[in-house]
Backbone as a chain_set.jsonl record, in Angstrom:
{"seq": "MSEADPAPKELLQEVSCGCQGPCKSKRCNCRKAGLKCNPACKVCRGKSCNNSKRWTATEHHDSETPTTTDA", "coords": {"N": [[0.836, -1.169, 0.0], [0.523, 2.219, -0.764], [2.121, 5.051, 0.72], [1.563, 7.568, 0.007], [-0.375, 10.606, -0.165], [-3.947, 10.452, -0.665], [-4.861, 12.3, -2.437], [-3.952, 15.454, -3.98], [-2.43, 17.844, -1.725], [-3.647, 20.372, -1.771], [-6.251, 19.815, -2.6], [-7.101, 18.151, -0.529], [-7.252, 20.006, 1.516], [-9.448, 21.437, 0.723], [-11.519, 19.614, 0.943], [-13.159, 18.775, 3.699], [-14.59, 17.99, 6.915], [-17.204, 18.757, 9.286], [-18.212, 17.19, 11.191], [-19.976, 16.252, 14.12], [-20.067, 13.858, 15.255], [-18.866, 10.435, 14.985], [-18.06, 10.333, 12.264], [-19.168, 8.301, 10.612], [-21.143, 7.963, 8.648], [-22.463, 8.7, 5.314], [-22.97, 11.34, 5.541], [-20.773, 12.646, 6.304], [-18.523, 14.807, 4.865], [-15.944, 14.145, 3.955], [-15.943, 11.301, 3.834], [-18.003, 11.021, 1.991], [-16.752, 12.011, -0.272], [-14.979, 10.017, -0.695], [-12.621, 10.049, 0.714], [-10.244, 9.949, 3.442], [-10.67, 11.356, 6.713], [-9.016, 14.42, 7.592], [-6.387, 16.671, 8.798], [-7.594, 19.177, 8.347], [-10.225, 18.951, 9.032], [-12.848, 20.11, 11.058], [-13.637, 19.182, 13.71], [-12.798, 16.434, 14.31], [-10.222, 16.421, 13.287], [-8.993, 14.539, 11.724], [-8.139, 12.49, 13.33], [-9.624, 11.523, 15.569], [-11.865, 9.818, 14.853], [-14.059, 7.494, 13.063], [-13.299, 7.491, 10.455], [-10.663, 8.025, 10.059], [-7.186, 7.739, 9.146], [-5.779, 4.619, 9.65], [-2.943, 3.204, 11.035], [-1.045, 0.412, 10.13], [0.896, -2.511, 10.952], [2.395, -3.119, 8.692], [2.718, -0.678, 7.526], [4.273, 0.663, 9.254], [7.381, 2.112, 9.975], [9.489, 1.4, 11.667], [11.206, -1.48, 12.939], [9.246, -4.229, 13.814], [9.965, -6.423, 15.176], [12.04, -7.176, 17.812], [15.603, -7.065, 17.907], [17.778, -9.685, 18.727], [20.645, -10.976, 20.445], [22.927, -13.695, 20.794], [24.511, -14.623, 23.792]], "CA": [[0.0, 0.0, 0.0], [1.288, 3.445, -0.884], [2.004, 5.998, 1.822], [1.26, 8.871, -0.564], [-1.714, 11.12, 0.1], [-4.905, 9.988, -1.661], [-5.13, 13.413, -3.344], [-3.027, 16.564, -3.72], [-2.691, 18.536, -0.464], [-4.572, 21.475, -2.015], [-7.599, 19.25, -2.634], [-7.424, 17.672, 0.815], [-7.622, 21.16, 2.321], [-10.776, 21.848, 0.291], [-12.486, 18.62, 1.403], [-13.063, 18.53, 5.135], [-15.92, 17.847, 7.509], [-17.449, 19.391, 10.569], [-19.044, 16.216, 11.904], [-19.942, 16.261, 15.58], [-20.03, 12.455, 15.662], [-17.701, 9.63, 14.608], [-17.817, 10.329, 10.811], [-19.502, 6.951, 10.143], [-22.112, 7.908, 7.555], [-22.208, 9.5, 4.114], [-23.158, 12.749, 5.869], [-19.409, 13.161, 6.441], [-18.052, 15.275, 3.555], [-14.748, 13.393, 3.557], [-16.378, 9.953, 3.449], [-18.804, 11.185, 0.776], [-15.803, 12.223, -1.367], [-14.108, 8.848, -0.798], [-11.346, 10.374, 1.345], [-10.149, 9.836, 4.892], [-10.667, 12.647, 7.387], [-7.673, 14.973, 7.592], [-6.21, 17.739, 9.787], [-8.452, 20.329, 8.068], [-11.561, 18.7, 9.587], [-13.048, 21.017, 12.189], [-13.751, 18.556, 15.028], [-11.97, 15.23, 14.496], [-8.848, 16.705, 12.841], [-8.441, 13.353, 11.081], [-7.535, 11.61, 14.334], [-10.532, 10.931, 16.559], [-13.127, 9.39, 14.25], [-14.037, 6.186, 12.392], [-12.865, 7.664, 9.073], [-9.284, 8.497, 10.034], [-6.218, 6.752, 8.665], [-5.293, 3.682, 10.665], [-1.635, 2.664, 10.692], [-0.894, -1.018, 10.374], [2.293, -2.912, 11.13], [3.09, -3.091, 7.404], [2.993, 0.71, 7.193], [5.151, 1.192, 10.282], [8.749, 2.117, 9.464], [10.411, 0.748, 12.595], [11.105, -2.934, 12.996], [8.293, -4.709, 14.806], [10.588, -7.536, 15.879], [13.296, -6.743, 18.426], [16.794, -7.821, 17.536], [18.412, -10.34, 19.878], [21.963, -11.561, 20.19], [23.27, -14.784, 21.707], [25.672, -14.268, 24.617]], "C": [[0.883, 1.235, 0.0], [1.066, 4.352, 0.317], [1.681, 7.394, 1.315], [-0.155, 9.293, -0.198], [-2.658, 10.663, -0.994], [-5.253, 11.055, -2.698], [-4.106, 14.508, -3.056], [-3.421, 17.313, -2.442], [-3.682, 19.684, -0.631], [-6.018, 20.979, -2.007], [-8.014, 18.764, -1.253], [-7.84, 18.827, 1.721], [-9.018, 21.65, 1.965], [-11.85, 20.893, 0.796], [-12.224, 18.358, 2.876], [-14.473, 18.408, 5.681], [-16.0, 18.611, 8.82], [-18.318, 18.489, 11.424], [-18.871, 16.35, 13.41], [-19.851, 14.837, 16.124], [-18.795, 11.756, 15.134], [-17.413, 9.532, 13.102], [-18.096, 8.955, 10.2], [-20.348, 6.93, 8.881], [-21.683, 8.772, 6.373], [-22.499, 10.98, 4.351], [-21.803, 13.427, 6.049], [-18.911, 13.55, 5.046], [-16.836, 14.498, 3.065], [-15.131, 12.009, 3.056], [-17.151, 10.013, 2.137], [-17.894, 11.34, -0.451], [-14.854, 11.039, -1.541], [-12.739, 9.074, -0.191], [-11.398, 10.097, 2.839], [-10.207, 11.243, 5.478], [-9.217, 13.106, 7.532], [-7.571, 16.119, 8.597], [-7.068, 18.981, 9.549], [-9.862, 20.149, 8.621], [-11.707, 19.447, 10.909], [-13.036, 20.35, 13.559], [-12.763, 17.405, 15.203], [-10.505, 15.444, 14.138], [-8.172, 15.495, 12.204], [-7.84, 12.354, 12.039], [-8.563, 10.857, 15.164], [-11.876, 10.537, 15.969], [-12.961, 8.025, 13.58], [-13.56, 6.279, 10.949], [-11.435, 8.207, 9.001], [-8.363, 7.378, 9.568], [-5.74, 5.907, 9.829], [-3.949, 3.136, 10.193], [-1.598, 1.191, 11.033], [0.587, -1.333, 10.507], [3.057, -2.855, 9.816], [3.416, -1.67, 6.982], [3.967, 1.345, 8.171], [6.59, 1.068, 9.806], [9.739, 1.402, 10.377], [10.2, -0.754, 12.572], [10.16, -3.344, 14.115], [8.896, -5.819, 15.67], [11.896, -7.068, 16.498], [14.45, -7.65, 18.0], [17.415, -8.417, 18.792], [19.768, -10.874, 19.468], [22.203, -12.664, 21.203], [24.522, -14.398, 22.48], [26.55, -15.468, 24.856]], "O": [[1.892, 1.276, 0.704], [-0.035, 4.417, 0.865], [1.539, 8.318, 2.116], [-1.024, 8.456, 0.046], [-2.236, 10.498, -2.139], [-5.868, 10.752, -3.721], [-3.463, 14.495, -2.006], [-4.604, 17.406, -2.115], [-4.477, 19.945, 0.272], [-6.904, 21.645, -1.47], [-9.163, 18.95, -0.852], [-8.686, 18.652, 2.597], [-9.706, 22.219, 2.813], [-12.978, 21.315, 1.051], [-11.196, 17.791, 3.249], [-15.442, 18.695, 4.979], [-14.992, 19.047, 9.376], [-19.069, 18.961, 12.277], [-17.761, 16.538, 13.907], [-19.589, 14.634, 17.31], [-17.783, 12.403, 14.862], [-16.587, 8.712, 12.701], [-17.331, 8.495, 9.352], [-20.278, 5.97, 8.113], [-20.675, 9.477, 6.43], [-22.295, 11.796, 3.452], [-21.702, 14.65, 5.956], [-18.881, 12.712, 4.145], [-16.721, 14.224, 1.87], [-14.698, 11.588, 1.982], [-16.976, 9.157, 1.271], [-18.223, 10.861, -1.536], [-14.011, 11.054, -2.438], [-11.788, 8.372, -0.535], [-12.477, 10.02, 3.426], [-9.835, 12.211, 4.814], [-8.302, 12.285, 7.589], [-8.58, 16.499, 9.192], [-7.252, 19.773, 10.473], [-10.624, 21.115, 8.67], [-10.818, 19.422, 11.761], [-12.467, 20.91, 14.496], [-11.974, 17.406, 16.148], [-9.636, 14.725, 14.632], [-6.945, 15.418, 12.144], [-7.106, 11.458, 11.621], [-8.386, 9.67, 15.435], [-12.92, 10.883, 16.522], [-11.862, 7.473, 13.537], [-13.428, 5.254, 10.279], [-11.044, 8.787, 7.987], [-8.734, 6.204, 9.599], [-5.343, 6.432, 10.87], [-3.838, 2.657, 9.064], [-2.061, 0.774, 12.095], [1.434, -0.493, 10.2], [4.254, -2.569, 9.819], [4.307, -1.468, 6.157], [4.44, 2.457, 7.937], [6.979, 0.022, 9.286], [10.731, 0.854, 9.898], [9.121, -1.232, 12.22], [10.27, -2.852, 15.238], [8.397, -6.113, 16.756], [12.782, -6.607, 15.778], [14.271, -8.845, 17.767], [17.56, -7.731, 19.804], [20.009, -11.183, 18.301], [21.739, -12.581, 22.341], [25.486, -13.903, 21.896], [27.574, -15.359, 25.531]]}, "num_chains": 1, "name": "protein.A"}
């Protein structure tokens, strides 16, 4: 999966929501446009809703497995 933004930053700034709830329905402007909520959203700021980007282990840059050495 690509880490690039789903649209140019200028467009992401134009599409935002002001949802008071969890951004679950098509009433959310971002969801309606097929985008994830972003920092331009008035309430959730792209972090505290059901339509925000979720990071998975495959997208994480650090190693998930600690390195061990035999003594």
